[in-house]
N, C-alpha and C positions, 0 to 999 in steps of 0.2 A: 504494499499500500504506499502511495506517495505521501510525503509529509505535507501537512497543510499549514500555510502561514497562520500565525497566531490570531490575526483578525478574522480568519475564516473558520477557526475551530468551533464546532457546535457547542452551545451552552450545555451545562449539566442536565437541564430538563430534557433536551433533545436526546442525549444518550440514554436517559431513563426511559423515554418513549421507545427508543430503538430496542431496548431490552424487553420491554413489555410486548412489543410487536413480535419479537422472536419467540415468546412463550405461548402465543396463540396456537390452538389446535386446528382441527378441520373447520372449514367455513362453508356456509350455505346461505343463499339468499332466500327470502320468502318468510313465511310465518308457519308455525306449527301450533296446533291447539288440541285440547282434549274436550270432547263433547260430554255433557252430563248424561248419566244413564237415563234412558227414556227418550232422549232427543233422536230425531231421525238422522240416518246416515251413519257412516263409520265413526267409531269412537275416537280414533287418532287420525288427524288430518294435517297435511302439509300443502300449503298453497304458495304459488309464486307466479311471476309474470314471465311469459315466453313469447317474444315477438308481439308485444302489446296485448296478449291474451292471458287470462288467468287460468292456470293449470292447477288442478286439485288432485291430490294423490292420497289414497287410504294407506295408513301405516299400521304395522304391528306395534305392540308395546315397546319392543326393543328398538325398532326404527325410530319411533317417536322420541325416546330418550336420547338417542344418538343425534337426531336432527335438531332437537331442542338445544343441545349443547352447541352444535355447529352454527345455528342461527344466532345464538347468544354471542358466540365468538365473532361472527360477521358484524354484528352491531357494535361490539367492542372495537373491532378493527376500524370501522367507520369513525367512531368517536376518537380513537387514537390518532388516525390520520389527520383529522381536522385539528386536533391539538398539535400534532407535529407540524402542520402547515403554519400554524400560528407562531411557531418557534423558528421557522426557516426564513432565510432571506427571501425577498420578494421574487417569486418565480412566475408571476401572473403573465408575463410576456412569453414564457416558454411553452411550447406544445407539450401535452402530457407525456408524449413519448420521450421527452428529454428530462423529465422530472424524475429524480431517483429517490426511492424509498428503500435503500439498502439496509436491511436489518442486520447484516453481518459486519457492518462498519464499526 
């Protein structure tokens, strides 16, 4: 890794966010929910958007628990990236393909 001039070193909060990002597990977009007994439909459900359409999938209890964690991780990732952007130099003029979120730095 190349050395970074002192003025470009990330602040400690930035490094902390990098460590938190590196600890995230599997990710999944959408929502998962458990219907109350007696409600119509499958008990465990995952919904998400695919090409502007809502897709709904019935889940087993095991799939529900796994996806619930993955969706929680996805939401945490989104919050962390927003926080990380707040600690980064202004990159608003860069295309997203040039913005780096290297969690291994």
